[in-house]
N, C-alpha and C positions, 0 to 999 in steps of 0.2 A: 504494500500499500504505499502510494507517495502522498504525502500530506503538505499542503502549504499553510503556514501560519503567518498572517500579517501581524505587524507590531511585535515582531519576535524579540526586539531589543528592549521592549517595555516590561513592565512588571508581570502582567498575567501572561502574555505571550511567551515570555521566556520560560516561564514554569510550564506551559503547555507543550512547549518545544522539547524540553528535557524529558518530560513524562512519555511523550509519544515516541520519542527518538529511540527508546529501548526496544521497540519491536516494529518500527517502520522507518521508511526513508522519509526524513523531515526536511524541508526547505523553509527557512525562516526569513521573511522579508523584512528587511531594515531600511530605514528611510535614507541615511546619507553616508553612513561608513559601516564596515563590517566589524564586529566585535573583535578584540584582539586575542582574547583568551580562546584556548582550544575547546570545541563544542562536539557534542555527540550528534549535530545536525548541521546542515549547510547554510550559511547566511547568503541571502541574495539581495543585492541592492536595488531598490525600486521605491517608487511612490504610487500608492494606492489610487491617486487621482489621475494617474497617467494609464489611460485604458490600453493603449498599444502595448505598453510594457507589461501589463497584467495579463493581456491575452498571450503575449509571447512567452512569459514564464509559465502559464498554466498549460500551454499546449506543447511547448518544447520540453518540459520536464516531465510530462505525462502525469499531472496531478489528479489525484482521484478525489480526495478530500480537502476542503478549506475551512480553517478556523479563522474568522476575521476578527482581529482584535485591536487593529490600528485605530486609533482615534485621537482627537483632541479631547483630553479629559479633565483639565484643570478649569473648574467652573469660572473662576475669576478671569482667567485669561480668555476664555471664550467670551465673556461679556465685552472684554476690551477689544477683541478681534472676532466679531460676529462672522464676517465673510471667510475668514480662515478656518473657523469652527464649522460652518455649513459645508465649506469646500471638502473638508476631509471626512467629517462625519456623515454627509449626505452623498455627495459625489462618489466618495471612495467606496461605498457600499454598491452604488450603482455600477461603478466600473468593475468591481469584483464580479458581481453577478452578471453582468452583460458578458464579461469574459468567460464566465462559467457556461452561460448559455450557448457561446459559440464552440465549446468543447464537447467532444463526444465521450469523455471519460468521467465526468464529474459524478460522484455517487452521494455527496452530501455537503452541505455548507451550513456552519454555525455563525451566526451574527451575534455580537454583544450589543443589547440595548442598554436600558438602565431602569432602576426602580424609579428614578426621578422623572421618568415619562409620565408617571401618575400625577405629578405636581402635588398640590394641596388638596387631595382627594381623601375619600373616606378611607380608614385603615381597619384592618389589614387590607392591603391591596389585593384585588382579585384580577386574574388576567383579562376578563371580558368587561371590566368597568371602564367607563369612559376615561380617556386620557385627558389630563388638564396641565400641560407644561407651560411653565410661566417664564422661566430663564431661557437664555439663548442655548446653553448646552442641553437643557432638557428637551428644548423643542427639536434641536438637531437630532437627538437620539430617538425621540418619538417618530420623527419622520424617517429616520433609518430604518426603524421597524417597519413602517408602512411600505417603504420601498422593498424591503426584503419579501414581505407577504404578497406584494403586487407581482414579483417575479414568480412566486409560487402559482398564484392564481392565474396569471396570463401565459406563462410559459413552462409551467409543472417543473421549475427548478427545485430539486430536492434541498430546501432550506428551512431552518427553523431559527428562532431568536429566543435570546435569554434576557430577562429583566432581573438584573442581579442586585442583590444587597451590596454593601460595602466590602469589597475584598481587601484583606490585609495580610501581611505576612513578611518573611524575608525578602529582600532585594527592593523592597518599595522605598525609594528615596525622594519621593514627591512630598516635600516639606509643607505644602499646602493642606496636607491631608492630616486629620487628627492624630492618628496612632503613630506615624513615623516622626512627626513633628514633636509630640509628647515626649517619646523615648529619646529622641536626639537632644532635646533640650535637657532632659534629666541627667543623661550621660555626659553632658558638657556643665554639669553643675548649674543649670539655670532653672529657674521655676517654669512649671508647664503654663501654657497660655490657654485662656478660655475667653472666647468672644463674649463680649457683654450681652446678657440675655439669653445665651445659648446653653446654659448649663443643663436645663430641664428639657432640651430637645431630645428626642427618642430616635435612635438609629438601630439597624440591624446589621450585623457583621457576620462574614463568613471567612474562614481561614483559606488562604489560597489553594492549598493542596486539596481541600474539600471541594472548592469550585471546580478545579481541573477534573477530579474524579467524576464529578456530576455531569460537566460539559461532555466528556468523552462517553459516559454512560448514556446520556440523552442522544448522542450521535448514533450509538449502536441500535437504538430504539427506532430509527428512521422516522421521527415525528414531523414530517414535512408539512410546511404551513402552520405549524403551531407555534405558540409563544409561551414561555414557562418563567414563572417567578423562581429564583434560586437563592436560597438564603439558608440560615442556620435555625430559624425559628425562635432564635434568642435575641431579645431587644434590650437596650440599655440607654441610659440617658448618658449625654456627653460628659456629665460630671462623674458618673459611676465608672465609665471607662477610664477617665483620667485617674480617678481614685485607686482602681484596680492596678493600673499601670505603676503608680507610686508605691502601692503595697508589695508588688513583685519585685520591684528595683530597690526597695527598702529606703525609701526617701519621704520626706514630709510632703503633706498635701497643701502646700501653699501656692495659690494661683497668682498668675500675673494677667489680670484682666485687660483686654483689648478693646478698644472702641469699634463697634460695627460700622463700616462705610454706610452713609445714608442710601446710597444707590444699591447695596447688596441686600437681596432678599434670599431667605433660606426657608425651606419647608421645616416646620417645627416638629412634626410627627410622621415617622415612617416605619412601617412593617409590612411583612409579605404574608399572604396566605399561600401555604405550600401544598394545598390538597391536590392540585393537578400534578405537580411534581411527583408526589408520593404515589399517585395512580399510576403514572407512566414509568417511574422508577422505584418500585417498592423496596428494592434491595438496598437503596442508598441511605446513608445516615452518616452525619458529620462525625469524623473522628476527633475532631478538636472542638472543645468548649471554648469560649471567648477567653477564660483563664489559661487554659494550656496552650492556646495558639498565641496569646500574648507572651507567655514564658518563653515559647520558641522564638518569637520575633525579637524580644529584648536580648536573647542569648546571641542571635545572629547580629544584631547591631553592636553589641559588645565585641564580637570576635573580630568586627571590621577595624 
């Protein structure tokens, strides 16, 4: 099986590539440069918005499956550069799926959407409820999901999408995210940061290896045209997450409160209904609780 993973230099894509490379030929699409370290998979330079390049890669390498992970994912950056966000998150998925349509080999495509597509809607989110994206990033991911399903309905492309909870774990160095930022600050003997008014916001997290196992498991079920919530079923407030990290790192729970930019809006309550996932993938269960996953993540940051 030849597998293409877009965004393979990124956090989730890299974990997927490592996991799948143990029993498949894996090509990892990287945007501008190849990773320097030796890998069990082959990095391929390309841009997901370059349709001709995507078609060349998919056809010339004889790709059978695609895991599309490449995206603009930093919410604040997407708000600053909306056209760049829309180009990558919407045009990118269209280029991948159109190239897949021209191939005679594609057996399955996974696209990552986001639980933020639901916006400020009723929780726990259910897959068939109305989407209500308010932010630029949220809108781009909701549209990406619609594009994916349109390719299934119009061209029978074997594609499914995942609306995932917040994925965390080793290798995530995006300091705009709660968990890596908190761990990094603590290890540098700095106080954890908490945005003013966000301490009681609720979020759902899933450890990256659990996400990978779930995504690969869903691909094996051939759920074409479907969309799935993927999470742990475990929700926590922002303050509870910070407190847990502090406990595991044996440091004091003294916060540095930051002022929220007036232009920045955040969803206050997020959680996922996982009934559909459990129906399609009854054998899946998370191997990591938030506590055990954070312990592994903290250890990885320390080892760096």
